[in-house]
GUTOR-219160 format. One record per residue (C-alpha): x, y, z. Coordinates in nm, 2 decimals, decimal comma. Layout:
GUTOR-219160
- X|Y|Z
...
***
This chain:
GUTOR-219160
- 1,48|1,37|0,49
- 1,67|1,48|0,18
- 1,97|1,30|0,04
- 2,27|1,48|-0,10
- 2,57|1,34|-0,28
- 2,90|1,54|-0,26
- 3,14|1,47|-0,55
- 3,50|1,60|-0,51
- 3,84|1,44|-0,53
- 3,96|1,64|-0,23
- 3,86|1,49|0,10
- 3,92|1,82|0,27
- 3,67|1,99|0,03
- 3,41|1,72|0,09
- 3,44|1,77|0,47
- 3,40|2,15|0,43
- 3,08|2,09|0,23
- 2,94|1,85|0,49
- 3,01|2,11|0,76
- 2,82|2,38|0,57
- 2,53|2,14|0,49
- 2,49|2,06|0,86
- 2,47|2,43|0,94
- 2,15|2,46|0,72
- 1,94|2,31|1,00
- 1,77|2,08|0,76
- 1,77|1,71|0,82
- 1,99|1,57|0,54
- 2,15|1,23|0,46
- 2,49|1,31|0,31
- 2,69|1,07|0,08
- 3,03|1,12|-0,08
- 3,21|1,02|-0,40
- 3,57|1,10|-0,50
- 3,50|1,14|-0,87
- 3,24|1,14|-1,14
- 3,29|0,77|-1,22
- 3,23|0,67|-0,86
- 2,93|0,90|-0,84
- 2,76|0,74|-1,14
- 2,81|0,40|-1,00
- 2,67|0,52|-0,66
- 2,36|0,66|-0,82
- 2,27|0,32|-0,97
- 2,23|0,20|-0,61
- 2,11|0,50|-0,42
- 1,86|0,77|-0,50
- 1,95|1,13|-0,41
- 1,77|1,47|-0,45
- 2,08|1,69|-0,48
- 2,42|1,65|-0,64
- 2,70|1,88|-0,53
- 2,99|1,84|-0,77
- 3,33|1,99|-0,83
- 3,43|2,05|-1,20
- 3,79|1,94|-1,21
- 3,81|1,57|-1,12
- 3,99|1,26|-1,26
- 3,81|1,00|-1,49
- 3,49|1,19|-1,53
- 3,49|1,57|-1,46
- 3,20|1,77|-1,32
- 3,06|1,89|-1,65
- 3,06|1,53|-1,80
- 2,90|1,41|-1,48
- 2,63|1,68|-1,50
- 2,55|1,59|-1,86
- 2,51|1,22|-1,78
- 2,31|1,28|-1,46
- 2,07|1,52|-1,63
- 2,00|1,26|-1,89
- 1,97|0,96|-1,66
- 1,82|1,13|-1,35
- 1,65|1,45|-1,46
- 1,48|1,49|-1,12
- 1,82|1,54|-0,94
- 1,91|1,90|-0,87
- 2,27|1,97|-0,97
- 2,48|2,23|-0,80
- 2,84|2,28|-0,94
- 3,13|2,45|-0,76
- 3,48|2,53|-0,88
- 3,77|2,76|-0,83
- 3,75|2,85|-1,20
- 3,56|3,17|-1,26
- 3,56|3,13|-1,64
- 3,21|3,22|-1,76
- 3,22|2,94|-2,02
- 3,20|2,68|-1,74
- 2,88|2,84|-1,61
- 2,73|2,85|-1,96
- 2,81|2,48|-2,01
- 2,67|2,39|-1,67
- 2,34|2,57|-1,74
- 2,31|2,38|-2,07
- 2,34|2,06|-1,88
- 2,06|2,15|-1,65
- 2,27|2,26|-1,35
- 2,06|2,45|-1,10
- 2,33|2,68|-0,98
- 2,71|2,75|-1,00
- 2,92|2,83|-0,69
- 3,27|2,98|-0,70
- 3,54|2,87|-0,45
- 3,62|2,98|-0,20
- 3,26|2,93|-0,10
- 3,07|3,21|0,07
- 2,87|3,04|0,35
- 2,58|3,28|0,31
- 2,56|3,22|-0,07
- 2,60|2,85|-0,01
- 2,30|2,86|0,23
- 2,09|3,05|-0,02
- 2,18|2,81|-0,30
- 2,09|2,50|-0,09
- 1,77|2,66|0,03
- 1,68|2,73|-0,33
- 1,74|2,37|-0,43
- 1,54|2,24|-0,13
- 1,25|2,48|-0,20
- 1,23|2,36|-0,56
- 1,24|1,99|-0,45
- 0,96|2,06|-0,19
- 0,75|2,24|-0,45
- 0,80|1,96|-0,71
- 0,71|1,69|-0,46
- 0,40|1,88|-0,35
- 0,30|1,92|-0,72
- 0,36|1,55|-0,77
- 0,14|1,46|-0,48
- -0,13|1,70|-0,61
- -0,12|1,54|-0,95
- -0,14|1,19|-0,81
- -0,44|1,30|-0,60
- -0,60|1,46|-0,90
- -0,55|1,15|-1,11
- -0,67|0,94|-0,82
- -0,99|1,15|-0,78
- -1,05|1,13|-1,16
- -1,01|0,76|-1,15
- -1,25|0,73|-0,86
- -1,50|0,96|-1,03
- -1,50|0,79|-1,37
- -1,50|0,44|-1,22
- -1,80|0,51|-0,99
- -1,99|0,66|-1,28
- -1,91|0,37|-1,50
- -2,00|0,11|-1,24
- -2,33|0,29|-1,16
- -2,42|0,33|-1,53
- -2,38|0,71|-1,52
- -2,33|0,94|-1,82
- -1,96|0,86|-1,86
- -1,79|0,82|-2,19
- -1,68|0,46|-2,21
- -1,36|0,52|-2,41
- -1,25|0,80|-2,17
- -1,29|0,56|-1,88
- -1,11|0,28|-2,05
- -0,82|0,52|-2,15
- -0,79|0,66|-1,80
- -0,83|0,34|-1,61
- -0,59|0,05|-1,69
- -0,81|-0,22|-1,54
- -0,70|-0,50|-1,77
- -0,45|-0,60|-1,50
- -0,72|-0,66|-1,24
- -0,90|-1,00|-1,25
- -1,12|-1,01|-0,93
- -1,34|-0,77|-0,73
- -1,44|-0,79|-0,37
- -1,73|-0,58|-0,24
- -1,72|-0,51|0,13
- -2,01|-0,38|0,34
- -1,96|-0,28|0,70
- -2,21|-0,24|0,98
- -2,08|0,11|1,05
- -1,93|0,41|0,88
- -1,59|0,24|0,88
- -1,46|0,38|0,55
- -1,52|0,73|0,66
- -1,36|0,70|0,99
- -1,06|0,47|0,90
- -1,00|0,54|0,53
- -0,68|0,73|0,57
- -0,50|0,45|0,76
- -0,66|0,11|0,70
- -0,55|0,05|0,34
- -0,18|0,01|0,42
- -0,26|-0,20|0,72
- -0,48|-0,43|0,52
- -0,21|-0,47|0,25
- 0,04|-0,56|0,52
- -0,20|-0,81|0,68
- -0,30|-0,99|0,36
- 0,04|-0,94|0,18
- -0,13|-0,83|-0,14
- -0,16|-0,51|-0,33
- -0,50|-0,39|-0,45
- -0,69|-0,09|-0,60
- -0,94|0,05|-0,35
- -1,26|0,23|-0,47
- -1,45|0,41|-0,19
- -1,83|0,38|-0,26
- -1,96|0,54|0,06
- -1,90|0,54|0,43
- -2,02|0,18|0,47
- -1,90|0,02|0,14
- -1,57|-0,03|-0,04
- -1,48|-0,21|-0,36
- -1,14|-0,38|-0,39
- -0,97|-0,49|-0,72
- -0,71|-0,76|-0,71
- -0,46|-0,87|-0,98
- -0,40|-1,24|-0,90
- -0,58|-1,46|-1,14
- -0,51|-1,79|-0,98
- -0,58|-1,75|-0,61
- -0,82|-1,88|-0,34
- -1,03|-1,57|-0,30
- -1,27|-1,73|-0,05
- -0,97|-1,78|0,17
- -0,85|-1,42|0,11
- -1,20|-1,30|0,21
- -1,18|-1,49|0,53
- -0,85|-1,32|0,60
- -1,00|-0,98|0,53
- -1,30|-1,06|0,75
- -1,07|-1,15|1,04
- -0,88|-0,82|0,98
- -1,19|-0,61|1,01
- -1,33|-0,80|1,30
- -1,02|-0,83|1,52
- -0,82|-0,52|1,42
- -1,11|-0,28|1,41
- -1,39|-0,47|1,59
- -1,61|-0,42|1,28
- -1,85|-0,67|1,13
- -1,86|-0,69|0,76
- -2,00|-0,88|0,46
- -1,79|-0,97|0,16
- -1,88|-1,07|-0,19
- -1,61|-1,19|-0,43
- -1,67|-1,18|-0,81
- -1,60|-1,44|-1,07
- -1,30|-1,38|-1,28
- -1,32|-1,06|-1,49
- -1,27|-1,13|-1,86
- -1,30|-0,77|-1,99
- -1,33|-0,41|-1,88
- -1,67|-0,39|-2,04
- -1,83|-0,64|-1,79
- -1,73|-0,44|-1,48
- -2,08|-0,28|-1,43
- -2,26|-0,61|-1,48
- -2,04|-0,80|-1,23
- -2,06|-0,51|-0,98
- -2,44|-0,52|-0,99
- -2,42|-0,90|-0,93
- -2,20|-0,84|-0,63
- -2,46|-0,60|-0,49
- -2,73|-0,85|-0,55
- -2,55|-1,12|-0,37
- -2,52|-0,91|-0,06
- -2,88|-0,79|-0,08
- -2,99|-1,15|-0,06
- -2,78|-1,22|0,25
- -3,07|-1,19|0,49
- -3,15|-1,55|0,40
- -2,83|-1,65|0,56
- -2,77|-1,42|0,85
- -2,49|-1,63|0,99
- -2,29|-1,61|0,67
- -2,03|-1,34|0,61
- -1,86|-1,43|0,28
- -2,04|-1,48|-0,05
- -1,92|-1,56|-0,40
- -2,05|-1,52|-0,75
- -1,89|-1,85|-0,83
- -2,11|-2,01|-0,56
- -2,41|-1,85|-0,72
- -2,31|-1,99|-1,06
- -2,25|-2,33|-0,92
- -2,58|-2,32|-0,75
- -2,74|-2,25|-1,08
- -2,56|-2,54|-1,24
- -2,68|-2,76|-0,96
- -3,02|-2,60|-1,03
- -3,17|-2,57|-0,69
- -3,12|-2,57|-0,31
- -3,23|-2,87|-0,10
- -3,60|-2,89|-0,02
- -3,56|-2,80|0,35
- -3,36|-2,49|0,26
- -3,61|-2,39|-0,01
- -3,90|-2,43|0,23
- -3,72|-2,22|0,48
- -3,66|-1,94|0,22
- -4,02|-1,96|0,09
- -4,16|-1,91|0,44
- -3,93|-1,62|0,49
- -4,05|-1,47|0,15
- -4,41|-1,50|0,27
- -4,33|-1,35|0,60
- -4,16|-1,05|0,43
- -4,43|-1,04|0,16
- -4,14|-1,06|-0,10
- -4,33|-1,18|-0,41
- -4,03|-1,18|-0,64
- -3,83|-1,42|-0,44
- -4,13|-1,62|-0,34
- -4,21|-1,69|-0,71
- -3,85|-1,78|-0,79
- -3,81|-2,02|-0,49
- -4,15|-2,18|-0,56
- -4,05|-2,25|-0,92
- -3,73|-2,42|-0,78
- -3,94|-2,62|-0,54
- -4,16|-2,75|-0,83
- -3,85|-2,88|-1,00
- -3,73|-3,06|-0,69
- -4,07|-3,23|-0,67
- -4,12|-3,29|-1,03
- -4,38|-3,57|-1,12
- -4,11|-3,78|-1,28
- -3,91|-3,80|-0,96
- -3,97|-4,04|-0,67
- -4,11|-3,88|-0,35
- -4,34|-3,93|-0,06
- -4,68|-3,80|-0,17
- -4,80|-3,73|0,19
- -4,47|-3,55|0,27
- -4,50|-3,33|-0,04
- -4,86|-3,24|0,04
- -4,77|-3,17|0,40
- -4,49|-2,94|0,27
- -4,71|-2,74|0,03
- -4,99|-2,72|0,29
- -4,75|-2,54|0,52
- -4,69|-2,28|0,25
- -5,07|-2,22|0,22
- -5,11|-2,19|0,60
- -4,82|-1,94|0,62
- -4,98|-1,73|0,35
- -5,32|-1,72|0,53
- -5,15|-1,63|0,85
- -4,96|-1,34|0,69
- -5,28|-1,21|0,53
- -5,44|-1,23|0,88
- -5,74|-1,42|0,75
- -5,94|-1,57|1,03
- -6,17|-1,77|0,81
- -6,06|-2,11|0,94
- -6,33|-2,29|0,73
- -6,19|-2,15|0,41
- -5,84|-2,24|0,50
- -5,95|-2,59|0,60
- -6,13|-2,63|0,27
- -5,82|-2,53|0,07
- -5,60|-2,77|0,27
- -5,86|-3,05|0,23
- -5,87|-2,99|-0,14
- -5,49|-3,01|-0,15
- -5,48|-3,34|0,03
- -5,74|-3,48|-0,21
- -5,55|-3,38|-0,52
- -5,47|-3,67|-0,74
- -5,19|-3,51|-0,94
- -4,89|-3,30|-0,83
- -4,98|-3,03|-1,08
- -5,31|-2,98|-0,89
- -5,12|-2,93|-0,57
- -4,91|-2,66|-0,74
- -5,22|-2,49|-0,87
- -5,39|-2,48|-0,53
- -5,07|-2,33|-0,38
- -5,02|-2,08|-0,66
- -5,38|-1,97|-0,61
- -5,30|-1,88|-0,25
- -4,98|-1,70|-0,37
- -5,19|-1,49|-0,61
- -5,42|-1,40|-0,32
- -5,11|-1,29|-0,12
- -4,99|-1,08|-0,41
- -5,32|-0,91|-0,43
- -5,32|-0,85|-0,06
- -4,97|-0,70|-0,08
- -5,06|-0,47|-0,36
- -5,37|-0,35|-0,18
- -5,20|-0,31|0,15
- -4,90|-0,11|0,03
- -5,04|0,04|-0,29
- -4,72|0,00|-0,48
- -4,48|0,11|-0,21
- -4,34|-0,06|0,10
- -4,43|0,15|0,39
- -4,10|0,07|0,56
- -3,91|0,22|0,26
- -4,12|0,54|0,28
- -4,04|0,56|0,65
- -3,67|0,52|0,59
- -3,66|0,78|0,31
- -3,84|1,03|0,53
- -3,61|0,95|0,82
- -3,31|1,01|0,60
- -3,45|1,34|0,47
- -3,50|1,47|0,83
- -3,19|1,32|0,99
- -2,92|1,32|0,73
- -2,70|1,53|0,96
- -2,68|1,24|1,21
- -2,50|0,91|1,19
- -2,68|0,68|0,95
- -2,61|0,32|0,87
- -2,82|0,02|0,75
- -2,81|-0,12|1,11
- -2,94|0,20|1,26
- -3,21|0,24|1,00
- -3,32|-0,12|1,02
- -3,39|-0,08|1,39
- -3,63|0,21|1,31
- -3,86|-0,02|1,11
- -3,80|-0,34|1,30
- -3,65|-0,52|1,00
- -3,32|-0,71|0,97
- -3,04|-0,49|0,80
- -3,02|-0,74|0,52
- -3,39|-0,75|0,44
- -3,42|-0,37|0,47
- -3,13|-0,34|0,21
- -3,31|-0,58|-0,02
- -3,65|-0,41|-0,02
- -3,50|-0,07|-0,04
- -3,32|-0,16|-0,36
- -3,63|-0,33|-0,49
- -3,84|-0,02|-0,44
- -3,59|0,25|-0,53
- -3,35|0,08|-0,76
- -3,07|0,21|-0,55
- -2,85|0,07|-0,28
- -2,94|0,22|0,06
- -2,59|0,34|0,14
- -2,56|0,49|-0,20
- -2,90|0,67|-0,15
- -2,77|0,83|0,18
- -2,45|0,95|0,01
- -2,64|1,09|-0,29
- -2,88|1,29|-0,07
- -2,59|1,42|0,14
- -2,39|1,52|-0,16
- -2,68|1,71|-0,32
- -2,74|1,89|0,01
- -2,37|1,98|0,03
- -2,36|2,12|-0,32
- -2,66|2,33|-0,25
- -2,50|2,47|0,07
- -2,17|2,54|-0,12
- -2,35|2,73|-0,40
- -2,59|2,93|-0,18
- -2,42|3,00|0,15
- -2,09|3,13|0,28
- -2,05|2,86|0,54
- -1,71|2,70|0,58
- -1,65|2,38|0,41
- -1,58|2,20|0,74
- -1,91|2,33|0,87
- -2,10|2,21|0,56
- -1,94|1,87|0,59
- -2,06|1,84|0,95
- -2,41|1,97|0,86
- -2,46|1,70|0,59
- -2,35|1,41|0,82
- -1,97|1,38|0,77
- -1,76|1,35|1,08
- -1,43|1,36|0,88
- -1,37|1,68|0,68
- -1,10|1,53|0,45
- -1,32|1,23|0,38
- -1,61|1,47|0,28
- -1,38|1,66|0,04
- -1,26|1,34|-0,11
- -1,61|1,20|-0,14
- -1,74|1,53|-0,30
- -1,47|1,53|-0,56
- -1,52|1,16|-0,64
- -1,90|1,21|-0,67
- -1,91|1,53|-0,87
- -1,56|1,53|-1,03
- -1,47|1,87|-0,88
- -1,35|2,00|-0,54
- -1,59|2,17|-0,30
- -1,38|2,49|-0,35
- -1,44|2,48|-0,73
- -1,81|2,42|-0,67
- -1,83|2,72|-0,44
- -1,64|2,95|-0,68
- -1,87|2,86|-0,97
- -1,58|2,74|-1,18
- -1,68|2,38|-1,18
- -1,80|2,20|-1,49
- -1,92|1,87|-1,37
- -2,17|1,60|-1,43
- -2,27|1,40|-1,12
- -2,36|1,03|-1,13
- -2,71|0,95|-1,24
- -2,89|0,95|-0,91
- -3,26|1,01|-0,85
- -3,36|1,07|-0,49
***
């Protein structure tokens, strides 16, 4: 709806203008003022798109009003009418930015044309404003994604374009479905309403979104619980959330983002947990280590998944828990470490019971704790050799998943769906995929689809909507947005060959 202010000291004239405006067939909200002084006071309280004003009025005449309005509210379209046909009035009116000048008595047809001209200009300007906002939004998304992922983006350009000094916390959200593709157009405002906070949203891919918040002093774990409830009960969608520590500078965004990804990659150790925090991680490091029972549980999981990196890390923590200088039950500790060795032999599928019994016997006869460590570490070395030989440097599950993506990128793909294909938990699949490829699984899927889409745009005449569907996007507008945020140009520009772009560093 457009808003129009009619300014005339004659009530009869104002009524006549209202009658003509209603005949335009356009939905309008019409306001009145008896003179220029009242009009200026009204504009401090109410925004309008069009000002219809007479010239001859008390206190402040139409020309003076036009001059003040054009300075204070340059976006308002001013139309002036008067019974004076003196050309000098029209010249002055034009100098003050008046859109058009109408002589009284008013010709209804000319009036209609003038109003239509004003409305068309307003519509055009609003469309251009929306286009510029979208263009700026796409540029922000493109530059920020490149910066977070360590792509070839000029740091100063990013810093100048993105005013992120006002944001102090990030929350990374992973969903179990393609939520951000399906619901992106509508969920943001609903979420803002639900949590009563503003945020900057960065779409990463169909299953991941990054949210930036301004509040420095706030309980972000509580906020994440509210967001989790929003996703679960409003959209029936399970999600994982990781909240950052406080951001001290723009420069540390990539480092903190990588840490957030890492926190969610490790979540398979705690499948019942949905909310994670870098602050918790830091506090855990300050407390040094987890409890022995939790550590043993994680070590056994590491062995089961043949995850040598975590196994070594957790084993070092266990050694600190049972340091020689600390009081402990010797038999309990030996029992604990013997379980580790038994699990290793079971995973390696070694049926030599005599050898296993010999190692366990040696462990129980050990006089010093350091000897217990050495016997266990020897078994871990055997496991590492077994893993290297078995997989020859690459996890077979990761290879299967990559091949599945290459062949089925047109279909719905999510971490949950892919995990079922190789009989792993979604969390553990995400972890080993990142370990082997250096890339988040959702990001890998998006990168492959984007490259396929670019190839189709450049080498075929297929419709953009058809290409979007062919590369696995159910939402055409989301595809166009994702393409622009990924490459920095629209699909149309890519097709015409007018694009100069530099995609994010992504090896697939």
